[in-house]
MDAnalysis code that builds the backbone (N, CA, C; Angstrom):
import MDAnalysis as mda
import numpy as np

u = mda.Universe.empty(267, n_residues=89, atom_resindex=np.repeat(np.arange(89), 3), trajectory=True)
u.add_TopologyAttr("name", ["N", "CA", "C"] * 89)
u.add_TopologyAttr("resid", np.arange(1, 90))
u.add_TopologyAttr("resname", ["MET", "ASP", "LEU", "PRO", "ALA", "LEU", "PRO", "VAL", "ARG", "PRO", "LEU", "GLN", "GLU", "ILE", "LEU", "ASP", "GLU", "ALA", "VAL", "SER", "ARG", "GLU", "GLU", "ALA", "MET", "GLU", "ILE", "VAL", "PHE", "THR", "ASP", "GLN", "ARG", "ARG", "VAL", "ALA", "CYS", "THR", "GLY", "GLY", "GLY", "ALA", "LEU", "GLY", "HIS", "PRO", "LYS", "VAL", "TYR", "TYR", "THR", "ILE", "GLY", "GLU", "LYS", "GLY", "TYR", "ALA", "GLU", "CYS", "MET", "TYR", "CYS", "ASP", "ARG", "LEU", "TYR", "VAL", "PHE", "ASP", "PRO", "SER", "LYS", "ALA", "GLY", "GLN", "VAL", "ILE", "GLU", "GLY", "GLY", "HIS", "GLY", "ASP", "LYS", "PRO", "LEU", "LEU", "GLY"])
u.atoms.positions = np.array([
    [93.648, 16.668, 113.132],
    [93.331, 18.065, 113.002],
    [91.848, 18.281, 113.268],
    [91.541, 19.122, 114.225],
    [90.159, 19.418, 114.566],
    [89.595, 20.468, 113.625],
    [88.309, 20.316, 113.330],
    [87.624, 21.303, 112.502],
    [87.180, 22.468, 113.374],
    [87.094, 23.673, 112.830],
    [86.641, 24.814, 113.628],
    [85.170, 24.665, 114.016],
    [84.777, 25.350, 115.080],
    [83.384, 25.319, 115.530],
    [82.461, 25.764, 114.403],
    [81.281, 25.196, 114.389],
    [80.329, 25.489, 113.323],
    [78.998, 25.896, 113.939],
    [78.469, 27.072, 113.592],
    [77.162, 27.467, 114.123],
    [76.055, 26.660, 113.452],
    [74.966, 26.470, 114.175],
    [73.813, 25.761, 113.627],
    [72.954, 26.761, 112.861],
    [72.665, 26.455, 111.596],
    [71.833, 27.339, 110.768],
    [70.380, 26.896, 110.848],
    [69.427, 27.800, 110.698],
    [68.015, 27.425, 110.670],
    [67.747, 26.470, 109.502],
    [66.974, 25.416, 109.760],
    [66.708, 24.402, 108.744],
    [66.054, 25.000, 107.502],
    [65.103, 25.897, 107.665],
    [64.423, 26.462, 106.507],
    [65.404, 27.224, 105.610],
    [66.366, 27.886, 106.214],
    [67.392, 28.601, 105.451],
    [68.209, 27.619, 104.597],
    [68.549, 26.478, 105.184],
    [69.287, 25.447, 104.451],
    [68.435, 24.885, 103.320],
    [67.166, 24.584, 103.607],
    [66.277, 24.039, 102.573],
    [66.104, 25.017, 101.418],
    [65.950, 26.289, 101.735],
    [65.792, 27.298, 100.682],
    [67.014, 27.338, 99.772],
    [68.177, 27.078, 100.335],
    [69.424, 27.147, 99.579],
    [69.739, 25.857, 98.826],
    [69.462, 24.713, 99.438],
    [69.984, 23.448, 98.922],
    [68.989, 22.565, 98.185],
    [67.724, 22.725, 98.445],
    [66.753, 21.745, 97.968],
    [65.984, 22.252, 96.759],
    [66.057, 21.487, 95.682],
    [65.280, 21.860, 94.497],
    [63.950, 21.111, 94.458],
    [63.930, 19.875, 94.972],
    [62.689, 19.105, 95.019],
    [62.481, 18.620, 96.444],
    [61.879, 19.465, 97.261],
    [61.717, 19.173, 98.683],
    [60.973, 17.867, 98.932],
    [60.033, 17.529, 98.074],
    [59.231, 16.322, 98.293],
    [60.051, 15.047, 98.151],
    [61.220, 15.117, 97.516],
    [62.040, 13.929, 97.319],
    [63.207, 13.846, 98.295],
    [63.377, 14.846, 99.112],
    [64.557, 14.960, 99.964],
    [64.391, 14.209, 101.279],
    [65.463, 13.599, 101.727],
    [65.538, 13.046, 103.071],
    [66.600, 13.851, 103.817],
    [66.294, 14.247, 105.047],
    [67.212, 15.060, 105.841],
    [67.668, 14.247, 107.045],
    [68.975, 14.186, 107.244],
    [69.567, 13.478, 108.374],
    [70.320, 14.498, 109.219],
    [69.951, 14.613, 110.487],
    [70.630, 15.527, 111.397],
    [71.796, 14.806, 112.055],
    [72.911, 15.509, 112.216],
    [74.102, 14.887, 112.776],
    [74.851, 15.861, 113.681],
    [75.624, 15.292, 114.598],
    [76.499, 16.109, 115.432],
    [77.948, 15.955, 114.988],
    [78.139, 15.318, 113.849],
    [79.469, 15.091, 113.294],
    [79.706, 15.968, 112.077],
    [80.920, 16.417, 111.887],
    [81.256, 17.229, 110.710],
    [81.615, 16.352, 109.511],
    [81.997, 15.111, 109.756],
    [82.293, 14.169, 108.680],
    [81.236, 13.086, 108.695],
    [80.623, 12.845, 107.531],
    [79.548, 11.858, 107.435],
    [79.826, 10.938, 106.251],
    [79.236, 9.746, 106.297],
    [79.335, 8.785, 105.210],
    [77.924, 8.442, 104.753],
    [77.750, 8.249, 103.447],
    [76.448, 7.890, 102.898],
    [76.599, 6.680, 101.996],
    [75.681, 5.728, 102.152],
    [75.648, 4.544, 101.291],
    [74.337, 4.461, 100.526],
    [73.486, 5.458, 100.691],
    [72.196, 5.445, 100.013],
    [71.135, 4.664, 100.751],
    [71.526, 3.880, 101.738],
    [70.576, 3.098, 102.519],
    [69.981, 1.950, 101.727],
    [69.567, 0.932, 102.419],
    [68.913, -0.201, 101.769],
    [69.872, -1.070, 100.970],
    [69.329, -2.158, 100.440],
    [70.136, -3.122, 99.690],
    [70.605, -2.576, 98.355],
    [69.862, -1.650, 97.775],
    [70.214, -1.105, 96.467],
    [70.748, 0.312, 96.574],
    [71.596, 0.537, 97.551],
    [72.163, 1.864, 97.776],
    [73.169, 2.236, 96.699],
    [74.191, 2.943, 97.083],
    [75.234, 3.366, 96.165],
    [76.578, 3.181, 96.855],
    [77.684, 3.371, 96.133],
    [78.995, 3.237, 96.796],
    [79.100, 4.183, 97.993],
    [79.802, 3.747, 99.004],
    [79.988, 4.570, 100.201],
    [80.827, 5.794, 99.845],
    [80.297, 6.958, 100.183],
    [80.999, 8.215, 99.941],
    [81.042, 9.007, 101.244],
    [82.068, 9.833, 101.388],
    [82.265, 10.619, 102.592],
    [82.161, 12.099, 102.257],
    [81.583, 12.847, 103.176],
    [81.430, 14.290, 103.009],
    [81.844, 14.994, 104.295],
    [82.352, 16.208, 104.163],
    [82.643, 17.061, 105.303],
    [81.652, 18.221, 105.283],
    [80.974, 18.426, 106.397],
    [80.035, 19.530, 106.512],
    [80.844, 20.787, 106.812],
    [80.788, 21.733, 105.911],
    [81.572, 22.959, 106.029],
    [80.756, 24.125, 106.553],
    [81.156, 25.313, 106.169],
    [80.554, 26.542, 106.673],
    [79.070, 26.667, 106.375],
    [78.590, 26.021, 105.310],
    [77.176, 26.109, 104.973],
    [76.288, 25.363, 105.969],
    [76.879, 24.456, 106.734],
    [76.120, 23.733, 107.757],
    [75.435, 22.483, 107.257],
    [75.711, 22.079, 106.031],
    [75.108, 20.872, 105.490],
    [75.995, 20.284, 104.397],
    [75.733, 19.024, 104.068],
    [76.364, 18.367, 102.929],
    [75.278, 17.576, 102.225],
    [75.283, 17.607, 100.904],
    [74.279, 16.885, 100.113],
    [74.957, 15.768, 99.341],
    [74.413, 14.551, 99.463],
    [74.970, 13.410, 98.755],
    [74.735, 13.584, 97.257],
    [75.784, 13.432, 96.497],
    [75.697, 13.603, 95.048],
    [75.033, 12.410, 94.351],
    [74.896, 11.285, 95.060],
    [74.227, 10.115, 94.495],
    [72.723, 10.142, 94.758],
    [72.349, 10.288, 96.038],
    [70.943, 10.099, 96.412],
    [70.257, 11.373, 96.898],
    [70.964, 12.488, 96.921],
    [70.415, 13.781, 97.344],
    [70.056, 13.853, 98.821],
    [70.463, 12.855, 99.599],
    [70.237, 12.939, 101.052],
    [70.983, 14.157, 101.575],
    [70.347, 14.882, 102.477],
    [70.917, 16.108, 103.020],
    [71.328, 15.862, 104.465],
    [72.602, 16.030, 104.762],
    [73.122, 15.889, 106.126],
    [73.259, 17.283, 106.713],
    [72.540, 17.536, 107.802],
    [72.498, 18.855, 108.420],
    [73.165, 18.792, 109.791],
    [74.121, 19.693, 110.023],
    [74.795, 19.757, 111.314],
    [73.904, 20.463, 112.317],
    [73.414, 19.708, 113.299],
    [72.615, 20.256, 114.404],
    [72.698, 19.267, 115.565],
    [73.670, 19.441, 116.459],
    [73.854, 18.490, 117.559],
    [72.605, 18.255, 118.400],
    [71.738, 19.258, 118.529],
    [70.533, 19.091, 119.352],
    [69.525, 18.142, 118.702],
    [69.654, 17.874, 117.397],
    [68.729, 16.983, 116.686],
    [69.430, 15.743, 116.148],
    [70.677, 15.524, 116.544],
    [71.465, 14.407, 116.018],
    [70.688, 13.093, 116.118],
    [70.690, 12.348, 115.025],
    [69.990, 11.065, 114.973],
    [68.585, 11.151, 114.411],
    [68.022, 12.335, 114.354],
    [66.687, 12.492, 113.802],
    [66.749, 12.492, 112.270],
    [65.700, 11.974, 111.653],
    [65.605, 11.922, 110.196],
    [64.236, 12.429, 109.787],
    [64.212, 13.276, 108.787],
    [62.947, 13.697, 108.181],
    [62.880, 13.020, 106.821],
    [61.920, 12.125, 106.670],
    [61.767, 11.403, 105.409],
    [61.230, 12.338, 104.345],
    [61.581, 12.054, 103.095],
    [61.072, 12.846, 101.979],
    [59.553, 12.778, 101.932],
    [58.936, 13.850, 101.492],
    [57.480, 13.884, 101.333],
    [57.056, 13.061, 100.133],
    [55.798, 13.056, 99.877],
    [55.249, 12.324, 98.739],
    [54.332, 13.244, 97.963],
    [54.602, 13.371, 96.659],
    [53.752, 14.219, 95.835],
    [53.864, 15.668, 96.251],
    [52.738, 16.263, 96.673],
    [52.721, 17.663, 97.041],
    [52.933, 17.891, 98.526],
    [53.238, 16.830, 99.269],
    [53.418, 16.949, 100.713],
    [54.811, 17.501, 101.019],
    [54.916, 18.697, 101.600],
    [56.234, 19.261, 101.910],
    [56.859, 18.599, 103.132],
    [58.175, 18.703, 103.252],
    [58.870, 18.178, 104.415],
    [58.512, 18.959, 105.666],
    [58.421, 20.258, 105.545],
    [58.141, 21.124, 106.685],
    [56.868, 21.894, 106.436],
    [56.192, 22.252, 107.535],
    [55.033, 23.132, 107.383],
    [53.793, 22.466, 107.570],
])
């Protein structure tokens, strides 16, 4: 079963809605509607799967990684900031 087409939302709009601590967030851009997260690294978390729905993103409930649907940026990652350093701007 194919998922319906999904429009790409502006990243700042997604951040305003989803992110409570921007400095700790990692953003992963994808061209897939279904994603898997393991937390990365040797001390990650159990593998979990998410479906990116109408909101245009999915947030991992373990590590807060944010998967954003944007085919034009697929594969790009924005690492979390440090301290007062914002992700964007």
